[in-house]
N, C-alpha and C positions, 0 to 999 in steps of 0.2 A: 383489364384494369384501368383504374380512373387515377387519374393522375394530371392535376388541373397544370394548363399551357403555363399560367405564372399565377404567384401567389396573389395578384391582386384581384383574382378571382375568389379569393376564399374570405368568408367573413368569420368573426369569432364574436360568440354572445353567451350571455351567462342566462338566457332565457329564449328560445325559439318563438317565434311570433305565433300570438294565441289563435290569429284566424287570416282569412285571406283577404281582409280589409288592410291590413298593416301594410307600412309602406317600407321599401329596402333600398340601400344604394345602388345603382345601375348596373355596377360592374359584378355585382356578387351573384356569382353562378352557384355557390356551395357554402354552406354555412357549419360551423362547428360550435356545438353546445358544448360548454364546460358548466358541470355542477356538482357540488360536493354531496359525497355519501358519507354520513357519520362514521359508518364501519369502516369502509373501504378508502375513502380519500376522492380524490376527484375523479370523477367518471366523464365520458365523453360520447356525444352523439354527432353523426355526420350525416348531412342529408341534400340534397339536391334541390335547388330554388327555381320553381317555375314563376315566371314574373310578366308583367304586362305594363304598356304605357310608355310615355317618353319623359325625358328630362332627368336630373338626378337622382330624385326618389321615385320608384315603381312600386305597382300594387303587387303583392305576393299573390298568386294564384293558386300554388299548390306547393307542397314541402314532401320530397319523396325520400323515404329513409334510406340511408346506406349502409351505414353500421351503428351499433351502439354498445355501451355496456361493455361485456367481457370483449367483446370483438374489435375494442380500440385500444392502443395503447399510444403513450405519448414518450418519445424518445428523449432521453434524459440530458441530452448535450444539446448543443446549439451548433449547426452545421451550416455549411454553403447550399443553401437550398436552391440556389442557382444551378448547381451541380447535377443534374436528373439522374445521371447514372448511378452517382454515388448513394441517392435518395432511395432509387429502387434497388439495389442491391443491399441497402440496410434494412430496409423494411422487408425483403425475400426472408433475411435470416431471422427477422423478429415474428414472421408471421407464421407461427406454429400452434396447433392445438385448434381453438375456437377464435385465435386472433388471425383477423384480414387485413386491417388497417392500421395504419401507422402515421400518426401527428408528429409533424417535425417543424422545430423552431430555427430559424435563421440568425444569424449573427448580427442581425439590423432588427430582432424581434419580430418580422414577420413571421407567417403560419401558413404552412401547406399541409398534405396528407398524401399518401399511397394507399390506395384499395386495390386488394388482390395482386401485388406486384407480381410481375412478370419479366423476368431478366431477358428473356430472350427477345423482347422490343430494343432491349440495348444494341445498336449496330456495331460489329466489331469489324475494325478496321486494320489491315495488315501493313506495317511497316516494311517494305520489301526494299532490302538494299545490301551493300557489300561492307564488308570491313578486311584489314583495318581501316579507319581507326577503330578502337573499341572503347566504347559503344560508337557503332555507326555514325557517322555525320549526320544521317537524317532521322535516325531514334534519337540523337539528344536535342535536336530542336524541335521534334515532336512532344518529346517528353519535357521541355523547357514550356512549351506552349499549354499543355497540358496542365502541367503544373500552376500555372499563372490562371488557369481557371476560365480560359477564353473559348473551350469547348464546350463547357458547362451545360448551355443550353441545348446543344445537338444530341445528348444521351447516346454517346459513343463509346467506346473502348478501344484501345490499341493493343496488338499485339505484335512482336518482331518476327519477321523471317529474313535474317541476316545470314549471308554467304560468307563465310571465312575463308577468304582467299589465299592463307597461309597454308594452306594444304596443297598449293600449286607449286610452291617455293621449292628450287633448285637451281642448280648451276646453269641449268639450259632453259630455264624459263624465261620469259621476257613479259615484263609487265609496262602499262605505257607511261607510268610518272614515277620519278625517284622519290614525290614526295609520300608516297604510300607506304613508305618505310619496309618494304616486303622484300624478301632475300631472293636475289636474281638481279637479271639484266633490265635495262629500263631503255625505252624508247628515245626518252628524251638526254640521256648521257650515254648510253654504250653506242660501240661499234661491232656488229658481229660480222664476221667471216667465214662462218661455217653453217652448214647444212643441220637439220634436225633439233632445232629450237620450236620450244612449245609457247605461243603467244595467247596470253590472257588478256583479253581487252573487247573493245566493240568494232563495230565496223570501220569508225575512225580511226580505231589504232590499226586495224586490219590495212587500210590503206595508204597509212601512215608507213608500215613495216615493209610494204611491197613498192613505196617511192623511195625510200631509203635503201632496202636492198633486194631489189629486182631479182638478182639471180639467184636468191636462196630460197631452198625449200624447207616449209615450216610446217606445224599443226597449228591448230587454233582452237581456243574455247571462248565462245561467244558469251559476254557477262552482260549484253543488254537487255533489258526486260523486255524487249519489243520480239526479241529471235533467240533469246538464249534457252536452254535445255537445262540449265541449273539454275536460274534466277526465275523463278516461275511464281505468279501468285496462287492461292488457295482459297482466296475470299476476297472482298471487296478491298481494295488495297491503295497505299500512297509510292510511290518510287521516283527516281531521278533519272535524266538521262542527259546527257552532255550536248544534245541538239536541241539549242530552244525552241525550232521551231516545231518539236514533237509534245512540246508541253500543254498541258490541258486535259480536258477529261476523254478517257480512251477505255476500249474493252480488250482485254489481254485473257487468252484462254477462256474466255466465258466470263470471265470475272469484271465489274465495272471497278474502274480506277482512276486516279489522278496521278499526272507525271508533273514534276517540276524540273527545272534545270539545275545543274550542278552547283552551280552559285548562285541559287534562289536564295531571297531573304527570308526572313521568320513573317513577314506579313505576307509573302505569296504563297509561302507554306501553308500558311491558316487559312488564304482564301480557297487555295484548292481544295483542301479538307472540306471547307462548307458548300463547296460548287458539287463535290462527291456526294456529300450526303444529302444536298436535295434534289441530285439527280436521283439518287437509291430511294429515297422518302416519296418522291412522285410517281418513280416508276412501282415502286410496291404497292403505292395507293391506287395506282390505274389497275393493275391486276386484281385487287380486291374489288374493284368497282366493276370487273368484267363479269 
């Protein structure tokens, strides 16, 4: 797949340079030529530019064809061309038959292209969380950030792996906090006097239970992603923990992930995802270079 890192590396012209003595803007690594065909309308050619020299204008050494004619189509609507995952997925749908390259125009009128789009290059990140609320708190935050376009340059997509704690509701079930709205008893508001309760929470909940009711026997379901058997990642992930000291980049069950505190801000969630993507891309690059 060829997808320029920034649209500033893509130039548009009505006629490609005729020889190697012509000059070109120093940032231009790719050129899109738009030409009129009397029978079919606009046609396009895309090439890579090899250049030499210093300064704002540099000498064209060679033009390497990438695609042209029936191989190239221009997408008919303006898109946010900073959303790399969107462009890759859109291009993949259009690249059928002879077409292998799609040109996109942004809402700011800048232009870029995707050649031989490969959706497998999009990093899928799992939102690992518990509910209620519904949607889960972390899902709400990540989806709001995603809609804002803040992750557009990362070439990522998000999926949910949210464990619904309502399946454990019952008269003898104890949850950590009454704010959850779950049906059962809660550590912060109820007093227990009998054995046989089921505690659904984390290590902190377990410690609090045993401090409040040291004489009671109970069973325990751990929902902490570090130790849980039900809240388990299946791919690179973002999750949350009530212990702030555990925030940061982690590896759980063999998967790279990022952990934020339960009270993390949108900014902190965004930063955690960016750090995770950077680690994953760097690790993937190192493996490819071995």
